Structure formats: C-alpha cells, structure tokens
C-alpha beads as a LAMMPS data file, in Angstrom:
LAMMPS data file: protein, C-alpha beads

178 atoms
177 bonds

1 atom types
1 bond types

-500.0 500.0 xlo xhi
-500.0 500.0 ylo yhi
-500.0 500.0 zlo zhi

Masses

1 110.0

Atoms # bond

1 1 1 253.959 30.855 12.983
2 1 1 251.631 33.350 11.452
3 1 1 254.189 36.032 10.782
4 1 1 253.027 38.747 13.156
5 1 1 252.990 39.691 16.774
6 1 1 250.646 42.551 17.687
7 1 1 252.106 45.287 15.487
8 1 1 254.844 43.807 13.329
9 1 1 256.591 40.726 11.985
10 1 1 258.050 38.160 14.383
11 1 1 261.746 37.301 14.452
12 1 1 261.200 33.672 13.432
13 1 1 258.935 34.706 10.551
14 1 1 261.719 36.873 9.110
15 1 1 264.428 34.221 8.822
16 1 1 264.654 31.940 5.777
17 1 1 263.213 28.426 6.027
18 1 1 266.618 26.698 5.951
19 1 1 267.887 28.859 8.834
20 1 1 264.720 28.258 10.855
21 1 1 265.033 24.522 10.320
22 1 1 268.716 24.651 11.361
23 1 1 267.815 26.660 14.476
24 1 1 265.148 24.179 15.536
25 1 1 267.504 21.252 14.863
26 1 1 270.073 23.073 16.994
27 1 1 267.516 23.088 19.792
28 1 1 267.365 19.300 19.452
29 1 1 264.086 19.047 17.542
30 1 1 263.108 17.403 14.286
31 1 1 260.898 20.055 12.677
32 1 1 257.938 19.237 10.461
33 1 1 256.414 22.176 8.605
34 1 1 252.685 22.373 7.936
35 1 1 252.135 25.397 5.726
36 1 1 249.335 26.891 3.683
37 1 1 246.125 28.870 3.704
38 1 1 243.479 26.461 2.395
39 1 1 241.719 25.008 5.472
40 1 1 240.708 21.760 3.735
41 1 1 244.220 21.042 2.447
42 1 1 245.770 22.130 5.740
43 1 1 243.486 19.801 7.692
44 1 1 244.664 16.846 5.618
45 1 1 248.314 17.921 5.797
46 1 1 248.139 18.350 9.576
47 1 1 246.492 14.941 10.008
48 1 1 249.182 13.273 7.882
49 1 1 251.934 15.119 9.766
50 1 1 250.469 14.101 13.121
51 1 1 250.543 10.455 11.977
52 1 1 254.268 10.785 11.150
53 1 1 255.039 12.608 14.404
54 1 1 253.215 10.045 16.551
55 1 1 255.123 7.266 14.752
56 1 1 258.402 9.113 15.479
57 1 1 257.528 9.440 19.164
58 1 1 256.568 5.764 19.415
59 1 1 259.833 4.741 17.707
60 1 1 261.875 6.876 20.128
61 1 1 259.999 5.386 23.086
62 1 1 260.331 1.814 21.785
63 1 1 264.092 2.190 21.238
64 1 1 264.614 3.794 24.640
65 1 1 262.669 1.045 26.383
66 1 1 264.411 -1.802 24.562
67 1 1 267.980 -0.466 24.155
68 1 1 268.182 2.516 26.496
69 1 1 269.345 5.940 25.351
70 1 1 272.540 5.797 23.310
71 1 1 272.133 9.293 21.862
72 1 1 269.786 12.136 22.632
73 1 1 266.721 11.690 20.421
74 1 1 265.465 14.457 18.165
75 1 1 261.900 14.897 19.297
76 1 1 259.470 15.922 16.557
77 1 1 258.125 19.450 16.483
78 1 1 255.335 20.748 14.271
79 1 1 255.697 24.265 12.924
80 1 1 252.317 25.490 11.702
81 1 1 252.573 28.334 9.224
82 1 1 249.240 29.902 8.462
83 1 1 248.150 33.461 7.807
84 1 1 247.543 35.703 10.814
85 1 1 243.785 35.804 11.370
86 1 1 243.358 32.710 9.214
87 1 1 239.693 31.879 8.515
88 1 1 238.632 35.244 9.943
89 1 1 237.294 38.190 7.955
90 1 1 239.431 38.794 4.852
91 1 1 238.567 42.497 4.627
92 1 1 237.201 45.035 7.090
93 1 1 236.401 48.571 5.941
94 1 1 238.171 47.899 2.643
95 1 1 241.451 46.976 4.374
96 1 1 242.941 43.511 4.242
97 1 1 242.913 41.804 7.648
98 1 1 243.862 38.160 7.100
99 1 1 247.627 37.865 6.925
100 1 1 248.202 41.302 8.474
101 1 1 248.567 42.856 11.911
102 1 1 244.947 44.073 11.616
103 1 1 243.649 40.586 12.350
104 1 1 245.066 40.610 15.874
105 1 1 242.223 40.018 18.349
106 1 1 238.896 41.293 16.934
107 1 1 239.625 43.046 13.648
108 1 1 236.354 45.013 13.563
109 1 1 236.601 46.407 17.101
110 1 1 234.131 49.291 16.726
111 1 1 230.815 47.454 16.582
112 1 1 228.876 50.689 16.065
113 1 1 230.469 50.978 12.622
114 1 1 228.051 50.039 9.822
115 1 1 228.457 46.442 8.713
116 1 1 230.741 45.283 11.549
117 1 1 228.041 43.244 13.289
118 1 1 227.247 41.529 9.978
119 1 1 230.947 40.751 9.417
120 1 1 231.228 39.296 12.931
121 1 1 228.041 37.248 12.518
122 1 1 229.195 35.854 9.180
123 1 1 232.594 34.969 10.626
124 1 1 231.136 33.189 13.653
125 1 1 228.556 31.338 11.539
126 1 1 231.411 30.021 9.364
127 1 1 232.295 27.750 12.299
128 1 1 228.857 26.084 11.902
129 1 1 227.807 26.261 15.573
130 1 1 224.587 24.369 14.760
131 1 1 226.786 21.266 14.316
132 1 1 228.392 21.735 17.728
133 1 1 225.511 22.877 19.948
134 1 1 221.907 21.798 20.399
135 1 1 218.886 24.154 20.283
136 1 1 219.419 25.083 23.958
137 1 1 223.039 26.068 23.283
138 1 1 224.591 23.052 25.041
139 1 1 227.527 21.193 23.551
140 1 1 226.245 18.098 21.769
141 1 1 226.708 14.984 23.990
142 1 1 228.617 13.053 21.310
143 1 1 231.173 15.874 21.161
144 1 1 231.394 16.264 24.935
145 1 1 232.113 12.535 25.091
146 1 1 235.332 13.099 23.097
147 1 1 236.967 15.042 25.928
148 1 1 239.553 13.081 27.944
149 1 1 238.521 11.797 31.351
150 1 1 240.355 11.303 34.645
151 1 1 244.145 11.422 34.419
152 1 1 243.904 11.807 30.625
153 1 1 242.865 15.439 31.201
154 1 1 245.892 17.707 30.967
155 1 1 245.194 19.355 34.318
156 1 1 244.967 15.977 36.061
157 1 1 247.811 14.164 34.265
158 1 1 250.603 13.568 36.779
159 1 1 253.190 14.483 34.134
160 1 1 251.615 17.886 33.510
161 1 1 250.621 18.620 37.097
162 1 1 253.677 20.163 38.750
163 1 1 253.384 18.518 42.142
164 1 1 252.415 14.890 41.699
165 1 1 255.675 13.361 40.448
166 1 1 258.248 15.413 42.341
167 1 1 261.480 13.626 43.227
168 1 1 264.603 14.865 44.928
169 1 1 267.422 15.624 42.505
170 1 1 270.510 13.437 42.812
171 1 1 273.324 15.965 42.753
172 1 1 277.054 15.327 42.908
173 1 1 278.917 16.444 46.007
174 1 1 280.399 19.877 45.390
175 1 1 282.082 22.658 47.279
176 1 1 278.766 24.493 47.349
177 1 1 276.931 21.701 49.157
178 1 1 279.689 21.092 51.762

Bonds

1 1 1 2
2 1 2 3
3 1 3 4
4 1 4 5
5 1 5 6
6 1 6 7
7 1 7 8
8 1 8 9
9 1 9 10
10 1 10 11
11 1 11 12
12 1 12 13
13 1 13 14
14 1 14 15
15 1 15 16
16 1 16 17
17 1 17 18
18 1 18 19
19 1 19 20
20 1 20 21
21 1 21 22
22 1 22 23
23 1 23 24
24 1 24 25
25 1 25 26
26 1 26 27
27 1 27 28
28 1 28 29
29 1 29 30
30 1 30 31
31 1 31 32
32 1 32 33
33 1 33 34
34 1 34 35
35 1 35 36
36 1 36 37
37 1 37 38
38 1 38 39
39 1 39 40
40 1 40 41
41 1 41 42
42 1 42 43
43 1 43 44
44 1 44 45
45 1 45 46
46 1 46 47
47 1 47 48
48 1 48 49
49 1 49 50
50 1 50 51
51 1 51 52
52 1 52 53
53 1 53 54
54 1 54 55
55 1 55 56
56 1 56 57
57 1 57 58
58 1 58 59
59 1 59 60
60 1 60 61
61 1 61 62
62 1 62 63
63 1 63 64
64 1 64 65
65 1 65 66
66 1 66 67
67 1 67 68
68 1 68 69
69 1 69 70
70 1 70 71
71 1 71 72
72 1 72 73
73 1 73 74
74 1 74 75
75 1 75 76
76 1 76 77
77 1 77 78
78 1 78 79
79 1 79 80
80 1 80 81
81 1 81 82
82 1 82 83
83 1 83 84
84 1 84 85
85 1 85 86
86 1 86 87
87 1 87 88
88 1 88 89
89 1 89 90
90 1 90 91
91 1 91 92
92 1 92 93
93 1 93 94
94 1 94 95
95 1 95 96
96 1 96 97
97 1 97 98
98 1 98 99
99 1 99 100
100 1 100 101
101 1 101 102
102 1 102 103
103 1 103 104
104 1 104 105
105 1 105 106
106 1 106 107
107 1 107 108
108 1 108 109
109 1 109 110
110 1 110 111
111 1 111 112
112 1 112 113
113 1 113 114
114 1 114 115
115 1 115 116
116 1 116 117
117 1 117 118
118 1 118 119
119 1 119 120
120 1 120 121
121 1 121 122
122 1 122 123
123 1 123 124
124 1 124 125
125 1 125 126
126 1 126 127
127 1 127 128
128 1 128 129
129 1 129 130
130 1 130 131
131 1 131 132
132 1 132 133
133 1 133 134
134 1 134 135
135 1 135 136
136 1 136 137
137 1 137 138
138 1 138 139
139 1 139 140
140 1 140 141
141 1 141 142
142 1 142 143
143 1 143 144
144 1 144 145
145 1 145 146
146 1 146 147
147 1 147 148
148 1 148 149
149 1 149 150
150 1 150 151
151 1 151 152
152 1 152 153
153 1 153 154
154 1 154 155
155 1 155 156
156 1 156 157
157 1 157 158
158 1 158 159
159 1 159 160
160 1 160 161
161 1 161 162
162 1 162 163
163 1 163 164
164 1 164 165
165 1 165 166
166 1 166 167
167 1 167 168
168 1 168 169
169 1 169 170
170 1 170 171
171 1 171 172
172 1 172 173
173 1 173 174
174 1 174 175
175 1 175 176
176 1 176 177
177 1 177 178
C-alpha cells in the first residue's frame, strides 16, 4: 500500500489502521504490517516479518497434516506500506514526487527537459547495476543461479499452472443437476 493509484488516494490507504486490520481479518487473513521509508530498516523489518510468516505457514501445515482442519486457519498476509515512488527521485522540477501521485510510472516523462536525463541516470545508478551485471551487460552467473529451476519456477509449478492439477468437483445432487 503506497497510498495512491494513478491520480489520487486509494480506498484502503484512507481507512484507519485498526479498520484495515479488522477488514483483512474479516477476509480470513492474519495481517502483518511492514511500514516505513528507510530502505535499510525496511529490508530488515521485511526479512524478520517473512521469518514469522513462514513459521506461521509451517505451523498451519503441520497442524493440518497431523490433526486435520478443525477450524479455518488465518493465513498470514503482509501489508507493505511504503511511499509511492519509494527510492525514486525525491524531486523533479522543484515538485515533490516520492509519496505523491507524480511518482506514478516515470516521474520525469519529458526527457528533453533540462536535467531530466541526469535525474534518470542518478536514479538508475542508485540500484548499483555494476553489482548485478558484468561488463558485457549479462546478469552475473552467481545471481542467475539463484533463480528457481524446474517445477520451482512459478510458471511451471503445478499449483500455479491452471491446467496440471485439475480435478472434477464433487457436487451434491440438486434440482439443477437432475
């Protein structure tokens, strides 16, 4: 949740935290909020939250496998609250972009405007591409090796691929099916 859609605030960004948490609980989730604007602190907070969430999921799975489902579990859900355009240019042409609707897509759209190319270059260099790519522009092998392989890829996982695990639904006899 970054507060904005293209031109204005989002519905969920406008409601108070306690109401948002109640709404998500009403949907059957257990919300965890990761909020802030400091990338270093947010990285640590997200990592810690992911550890808790994975432990929750494993507990739910363990209980279901050993005792069956007695009640519907509350699956964890991470709500990331960060400024719109986070880590992008803070200002363009003297107007604030981060945290505003101006950061939607490329905030310095007119590249013929003086200084826009420099802003874009600075922004892209902040991602330190030299650590990700070799001199020829190829992704470093040690990073490419991190990508999942085989069925671990989302597109090849039978649970995410809509046709591999299809089963007929067992439906009760009803007047409609007679």
